[in-house]
C-alpha positions in Angstrom: 0.0 0.0 0.0 1.2 3.5 -0.8 1.6 5.8 2.1 -1.0 8.5 2.8 1.7 11.2 2.1 2.4 9.8 -1.3 -1.3 9.5 -2.2 -1.9 13.1 -1.0 1.1 14.3 -3.1 -0.3 12.5 -6.2 -3.6 14.2 -5.7 -2.0 17.6 -5.0 0.1 17.4 -8.2 -2.9 16.3 -10.2 -5.0 19.3 -9.0 -2.1 21.7 -9.7 -1.6 20.3 -13.1 -5.2 21.1 -14.0 -5.0 24.6 -12.6 -1.6 26.4 -12.6 0.5 23.7 -14.2 3.6 21.9 -13.1 7.3 22.5 -13.3 9.5 20.0 -15.1 10.6 18.7 -11.7 7.1 18.3 -10.5 6.1 16.5 -13.7 8.9 14.0 -13.2 7.9 13.5 -9.6 4.3 13.0 -10.7 5.3 10.3 -13.2 7.5 8.6 -10.6 4.7 8.6 -8.0 2.1 7.3 -10.6 4.4 4.5 -11.7 4.9 3.5 -8.1 1.1 3.6 -7.5 0.4 1.4 -10.5 3.0 -1.1 -9.5 1.6 -1.3 -6.0 -1.9 -1.6 -7.3 -1.0 -4.4 -9.7 0.8 -6.3 -7.0 -2.1 -6.0 -4.7 -4.6 -7.0 -7.3 -2.5 -10.0 -8.3 -2.3 -11.2 -4.7 -6.1 -10.8 -4.4 -6.6 -12.9 -7.5 -4.3 -15.6 -6.1 -6.8 -16.0 -3.2 -9.7 -16.7 -5.5 -11.0 -20.2 -6.2 -13.9 -20.6 -8.7 -16.5 -23.3 -7.8 -19.4 -24.3 -10.0 -22.9 -25.0 -8.6 -22.0 -28.7 -8.1 -19.0 -27.8 -5.9 -16.4 -28.6 -8.5 -13.3 -26.5 -8.7 -13.4 -24.7 -12.1 -10.7 -22.2 -11.5 -9.0 -21.3 -14.8 -5.8 -23.2 -15.5 -3.9 -19.9 -16.0 -4.8 -18.8 -12.6 -3.9 -22.1 -11.0 -0.5 -22.0 -12.8 0.0 -18.4 -11.6 -0.7 -19.4 -8.0 1.9 -22.2 -8.3 4.5 -19.8 -9.6 3.8 -16.9 -7.3 6.4 -17.9 -4.7 9.1 -18.9 -7.2 12.0 -16.4 -7.5 12.0 -14.5 -10.8 15.1 -14.9 -13.0 
């Protein structure tokens, strides 16, 4: 999760970009913060998906194979 300070800064920069505009340094900061936010969001969403199991009305596990494979590989170190 991104810190409150970083989220507040993202919002502040966004508001200023719409009103008075940003300096080059602030634009770079905004890009960096947005990139970090997206990475954090994707990681959190992926972790949430790994906790999902799909079950049909008969109680059979029908979780898609791609999700099952992703769950197996989630703890393996990346090369």
